[in-house]
LUMSE-884774 format. One line per 4 residues: number of its first residue (from 1); their letters; for each residue x, y, z of C-alpha. Coordinates in nm, 2 decimals, m for minus. Last residue first. Layout:
N
NUM) a) X/Y/Z ~ ... $
//
This chain:
247
247) egdr) 6.70/m4.57/0.49 ~ 6.82/m4.31/0.23 ~ 7.00/m4.50/m0.01 ~ 6.70/m4.68/m0.17 $
243) yleg) 6.46/m4.38/m0.10 ~ 6.41/m4.30/m0.49 ~ 6.37/m4.69/m0.57 ~ 6.06/m4.66/m0.37 $
239) sdyh) 5.88/m4.42/m0.61 ~ 5.57/m4.25/m0.41 ~ 5.79/m3.96/m0.48 ~ 5.71/m3.97/m0.89 $
235) thyk) 5.49/m3.60/m0.91 ~ 5.77/m3.31/m0.91 ~ 5.95/m3.49/m1.19 ~ 5.71/m3.57/m1.39 $
231) iphl) 5.48/m3.29/m1.43 ~ 5.81/m3.06/m1.34 ~ 5.97/m3.14/m1.70 ~ 6.19/m2.81/m1.79 $
227) lkfl) 6.40/m2.93/m1.54 ~ 6.47/m3.25/m1.71 ~ 6.59/m3.04/m2.03 ~ 6.81/m2.82/m1.78 $
223) srkg) 6.99/m3.11/m1.65 ~ 7.05/m3.24/m1.34 ~ 7.28/m3.55/m1.29 ~ 7.13/m3.91/m1.30 $
219) etgv) 6.77/m4.01/m1.34 ~ 6.73/m4.19/m1.00 ~ 6.65/m3.91/m0.85 ~ 6.73/m3.78/m0.47 $
215) dvrn) 6.87/m3.51/m0.32 ~ 6.78/m3.44/0.06 ~ 6.76/m3.07/0.12 ~ 6.76/m3.00/0.51 $
211) imtf) 6.59/m2.70/0.65 ~ 6.46/m2.52/0.33 ~ 6.63/m2.23/0.15 ~ 6.63/m1.90/m0.02 $
207) grfp) 6.94/m1.72/0.01 ~ 7.02/m1.68/m0.38 ~ 6.71/m1.65/m0.59 ~ 6.50/m1.90/m0.76 $
203) plys) 6.23/m1.89/m0.52 ~ 6.20/m2.17/m0.62 ~ 6.44/m2.45/m0.63 ~ 6.24/m2.77/m0.51 $
199) ildn) 5.95/m2.67/m0.82 ~ 6.21/m2.73/m1.08 ~ 6.25/m3.12/m0.98 ~ 6.56/m3.26/m1.12 $
195) vdaf) 6.79/m3.31/m0.83 ~ 6.47/m3.46/m0.71 ~ 6.39/m3.32/m0.33 ~ 6.34/m3.49/m0.03 $
191) nkcv) 6.32/m3.28/0.26 ~ 6.46/m3.51/0.54 ~ 6.46/m3.40/0.89 ~ 6.51/m3.59/1.16 $
187) tclt) 6.44/m3.50/1.54 ~ 6.38/m3.18/1.41 ~ 6.46/m2.80/1.51 ~ 6.81/m2.77/1.61 $
183) sfyk) 6.98/m2.81/1.23 ~ 6.76/m2.49/1.15 ~ 6.94/m2.27/1.43 ~ 7.30/m2.39/1.27 $
179) ltre) 7.16/m2.30/0.91 ~ 7.02/m1.94/1.04 ~ 7.36/m1.90/1.27 ~ 7.56/m1.95/0.96 $
175) knmp) 7.37/m1.76/0.71 ~ 7.31/m1.44/0.97 ~ 7.58/m1.21/0.80 ~ 7.52/m1.34/0.41 $
171) tykf) 7.15/m1.31/0.46 ~ 6.89/m1.61/0.50 ~ 6.58/m1.66/0.36 ~ 6.35/m1.93/0.43 $
167) prvs) 6.07/m2.10/0.25 ~ 6.25/m2.30/m0.04 ~ 5.96/m2.50/m0.20 ~ 5.96/m2.87/m0.13 $
163) gfty) 5.96/m3.11/m0.37 ~ 5.87/m3.37/m0.09 ~ 5.90/m3.36/0.28 ~ 5.95/m3.57/0.62 $
159) lypk) 5.99/m3.34/0.90 ~ 6.02/m3.57/1.24 ~ 5.94/m3.36/1.53 ~ 6.11/m3.17/1.77 $
155) vgfn) 5.85/m3.02/2.02 ~ 5.97/m2.73/2.26 ~ 5.63/m2.60/2.24 ~ 5.63/m2.26/2.13 $
151) fnld) 5.98/m2.27/1.89 ~ 5.96/m2.64/1.80 ~ 5.59/m2.60/1.72 ~ 5.68/m2.31/1.49 $
147) qasl) 5.99/m2.46/1.34 ~ 5.82/m2.76/1.23 ~ 5.50/m2.57/1.12 ~ 5.72/m2.37/0.87 $
143) caig) 5.88/m2.68/0.74 ~ 5.53/m2.81/0.68 ~ 5.41/m2.49/0.48 ~ 5.71/m2.56/0.23 $
139) agls) 5.60/m2.91/0.19 ~ 5.23/m2.80/0.15 ~ 5.36/m2.58/m0.15 ~ 5.54/m2.92/m0.27 $
135) wgvi) 5.44/m3.19/m0.08 ~ 5.36/m3.24/0.31 ~ 5.48/m3.41/0.60 ~ 5.49/m3.34/0.99 $
131) etaa) 5.52/m3.61/1.23 ~ 5.50/m3.57/1.58 ~ 5.63/m3.88/1.82 ~ 5.34/m3.99/2.08 $
127) dphl) 5.42/m4.02/2.47 ~ 5.18/m3.73/2.57 ~ 4.91/m3.90/2.38 ~ 4.56/m3.72/2.49 $
123) eylr) 4.74/m3.43/2.56 ~ 4.96/m3.45/2.27 ~ 4.62/m3.48/2.02 ~ 4.47/m3.16/2.16 $
119) kwgd) 4.81/m2.95/2.13 ~ 4.82/m3.09/1.79 ~ 4.49/m2.94/1.69 ~ 4.56/m2.63/1.92 $
115) rveh) 4.88/m2.59/1.71 ~ 4.76/m2.64/1.39 ~ 4.44/m2.43/1.45 ~ 4.66/m2.16/1.56 $
111) kval) 4.90/m2.16/1.28 ~ 4.62/m2.12/0.99 ~ 4.67/m1.78/0.83 ~ 5.02/m1.77/0.99 $
107) ymna) 5.12/m2.05/0.77 ~ 4.94/m1.88/0.43 ~ 5.12/m1.55/0.55 ~ 5.44/m1.69/0.58 $
103) wghh) 5.42/m1.88/0.26 ~ 5.35/m1.56/0.07 ~ 5.60/m1.35/0.23 ~ 5.89/m1.60/0.17 $
99) vrlq) 6.06/m1.64/0.56 ~ 6.33/m1.42/0.74 ~ 6.41/m1.55/1.06 ~ 6.58/m1.28/1.33 $
95) lpqg) 6.82/m1.42/1.53 ~ 6.86/m1.28/1.90 ~ 7.13/m1.39/2.08 ~ 7.18/m1.62/2.40 $
91) efdi) 7.24/m1.94/2.18 ~ 6.93/m1.86/1.97 ~ 6.63/m1.64/2.13 ~ 6.39/m1.60/1.79 $
87) aryy) 6.33/m1.26/1.70 ~ 5.93/m1.22/1.60 ~ 5.71/m1.30/1.35 ~ 5.88/m1.37/1.04 $
83) rssf) 6.08/m1.08/0.87 ~ 5.98/m1.06/0.50 ~ 6.07/m1.23/0.21 ~ 5.92/m1.23/m0.15 $
79) efin) 5.56/m1.25/m0.28 ~ 5.52/m1.30/m0.67 ~ 5.63/m1.68/m0.72 ~ 5.43/m1.89/m0.46 $
75) avwd) 5.17/m1.67/m0.38 ~ 5.05/m1.61/m0.72 ~ 5.08/m2.01/m0.74 ~ 4.81/m2.03/m0.46 $
71) tfgn) 4.60/m1.79/m0.64 ~ 4.60/m2.04/m0.95 ~ 4.47/m2.38/m0.76 ~ 4.55/m2.59/m0.47 $
67) tcqf) 4.93/m2.61/m0.43 ~ 4.99/m2.94/m0.20 ~ 4.83/m3.04/0.15 ~ 4.93/m3.02/0.42 $
63) niqi) 4.97/m3.33/0.65 ~ 5.04/m3.33/1.05 ~ 5.10/m3.64/1.22 ~ 5.06/m3.71/1.54 $
59) vgre) 5.24/m4.11/1.62 ~ 5.20/m4.39/1.85 ~ 5.30/m4.59/1.54 ~ 5.00/m4.85/1.58 $
55) eeyh) 4.79/m4.58/1.75 ~ 4.83/m4.37/1.45 ~ 4.66/m3.99/1.57 ~ 4.56/m3.71/1.33 $
51) ieyn) 4.59/m3.41/1.20 ~ 4.50/m3.24/0.83 ~ 4.60/m2.92/0.68 ~ 4.50/m2.73/0.38 $
47) vehe) 4.54/m2.34/0.35 ~ 4.31/m2.14/0.12 ~ 4.43/m1.80/m0.05 ~ 4.14/m1.53/m0.13 $
43) infv) 4.38/m1.23/m0.33 ~ 4.35/m0.86/m0.11 ~ 4.49/m0.67/m0.43 ~ 4.83/m0.56/m0.25 $
39) gsky) 4.89/m0.92/m0.08 ~ 4.68/m1.11/0.14 ~ 4.33/m1.28/0.18 ~ 4.26/m1.57/0.41 $
35) kkaa) 4.06/m1.94/0.36 ~ 4.14/m2.23/0.61 ~ 4.04/m2.58/0.50 ~ 4.04/m2.88/0.67 $
31) ydvs) 4.16/m3.16/0.46 ~ 4.03/m3.50/0.50 ~ 4.27/m3.77/0.37 ~ 4.09/m4.05/0.29 $
27) ytrs) 4.22/m4.41/0.44 ~ 4.35/m4.70/0.28 ~ 4.73/m4.58/0.26 ~ 4.95/m4.83/0.06 $
23) gtht) 4.88/m4.82/m0.32 ~ 5.06/m4.54/m0.29 ~ 4.89/m4.25/m0.45 ~ 4.68/m4.23/m0.13 $
19) ydes) 4.35/m4.01/m0.18 ~ 4.36/m4.01/m0.56 ~ 4.48/m3.84/m0.85 ~ 4.53/m3.40/m0.72 $
15) tnif) 4.56/m3.54/m0.39 ~ 4.92/m3.66/m0.44 ~ 5.02/m3.82/m0.12 ~ 5.39/m3.91/0.00 $
11) yeny) 5.40/m4.07/0.34 ~ 5.42/m4.39/0.24 ~ 5.72/m4.29/m0.03 ~ 5.96/m4.24/0.31 $
7) plhr) 5.90/m4.62/0.41 ~ 5.66/m4.58/0.69 ~ 5.88/m4.43/1.05 ~ 5.86/m4.66/1.39 $
3) ynm) 5.86/m4.47/1.71 ~ 5.89/m4.70/2.02 ~ 5.58/m4.76/2.16 $
//
């Protein structure tokens, strides 16, 4: 079966309000939870993910939940970049990825469960495409998962995220090679970010980036007033109007 993506707004799942938030998805999203502790104060965090196979579209989908609770925001803000597991062999030379430390810890805590869940379904459905989706913090974790599955299994997923944080960090010396490496990871990557979504600019420091930001927004140019209203601009990715130029 040939892969078919959904309308992009249907991938957005706001579990803080209900299971679907789009009126289109009718199944409940039953997330698995993995707890772990990190940081100087050994704070407990939780990563929430869900993996399933959709026969109609011939796709394995991995979905990461948005930020869940105050301690996740601690990870969002107060832990900075560090080296990410090991150097990547890219174009015959080592490339050391750097990732926001808090978000790296979140994905590393759950990577084996995600890999195993994906492998079980892929062995049953070897012709299936792989989709990885997420919103907010979950979008940043989705980016790390896309890189991980590509590096370890050679899969080139379809990555669709919304309001993503910026999990990766480049340096002036490796910026060009890092961004070039990102361009090889996915079959299609669209990290949708409203131009006035404050969360999509975190961390607010030079050098942090996501894989492929796609600016959307029906509200015009970026403004400080709108950036100070994340409740509105971070939660409306279910609006099909945002993607009318991106199909």
